[in-house]
C-alpha positions as CSV (number, residue, x, y, z in Angstrom):
1,X,8.9,9.8,15.3
2,X,6.2,7.1,14.8
3,X,7.0,3.9,13.1
4,X,5.7,3.7,9.5
5,X,2.3,2.0,9.0
6,X,2.9,-1.4,7.2
7,X,0.5,-3.2,4.9
8,X,1.1,-6.9,4.3
9,X,0.4,-8.9,1.2
10,X,1.0,-12.6,1.3
11,X,1.4,-13.8,-2.3
12,X,2.1,-17.4,-1.4
13,X,-1.6,-18.5,-1.7
14,X,-1.8,-16.8,-5.1
15,X,1.3,-18.6,-6.3
16,X,0.0,-22.0,-4.9
17,X,-3.1,-21.6,-7.1
18,X,-0.9,-20.9,-10.1
19,X,-1.8,-17.2,-10.3
20,X,0.6,-14.3,-10.9
21,X,0.6,-11.8,-8.0
22,X,1.7,-8.8,-10.1
23,X,-1.7,-7.2,-10.2
24,X,-2.2,-7.6,-6.4
25,X,1.2,-6.1,-5.7
26,X,0.7,-3.2,-8.1
27,X,-2.7,-2.5,-6.5
28,X,-1.2,-2.6,-3.0
29,X,1.6,-0.3,-4.0
30,X,-0.8,2.2,-5.6
31,X,-2.8,2.3,-2.3
32,X,0.3,3.3,-0.2
33,X,0.2,6.7,1.3
34,X,3.3,8.8,2.2
35,X,5.1,7.2,5.1
36,X,3.5,3.7,4.6
37,X,5.3,0.5,3.7
38,X,4.2,-2.6,1.9
39,X,5.5,-6.0,3.1
40,X,5.3,-8.8,0.5
41,X,5.6,-12.3,1.7
42,X,6.8,-14.8,-0.9
43,X,8.3,-18.3,-1.0
44,X,11.3,-17.1,-3.1
45,X,13.2,-13.9,-3.5
46,X,11.2,-11.9,-6.0
47,X,14.1,-10.3,-7.7
48,X,12.3,-9.1,-10.9
49,X,9.6,-7.4,-8.7
50,X,12.3,-5.7,-6.5
51,X,14.0,-4.4,-9.6
52,X,10.8,-3.2,-11.2
53,X,9.7,-1.4,-8.0
54,X,13.2,0.2,-7.6
55,X,12.9,1.5,-11.2
56,X,9.5,3.0,-10.2
57,X,11.0,4.9,-7.3
58,X,10.5,2.5,-4.4
59,X,13.1,1.5,-2.0
60,X,13.2,-2.2,-1.0
61,X,14.7,-4.4,1.7
62,X,14.5,-8.2,1.7
63,X,15.0,-10.7,4.5
64,X,14.7,-14.5,4.6
65,X,13.3,-16.7,7.3
66,X,12.1,-20.3,7.7
67,X,8.9,-19.6,5.8
68,X,10.3,-17.7,2.8
69,X,11.0,-14.1,2.0
70,X,9.7,-10.8,3.3
71,X,10.3,-7.8,1.1
72,X,9.5,-4.3,2.3
73,X,8.7,-1.5,-0.2
74,X,8.4,2.2,0.5
75,X,9.1,5.6,-1.0
76,X,11.5,8.0,0.7
């Protein structure tokens, strides 16, 4: 079985400019095809985003590293 294709969205530059990344995240999620994942890179754990996406039917997994948070979203 092939690994799922992953699209990455780094929202840190948007946040640094004082912009909200919600529209960018929503657009990236809307572009996902079956079997694809979206990885969002953020400087903090985006708990409201995770909860909103879970309510919309996405699964999520978050990990933290030295540069911030990586959250993967996908549909089963």
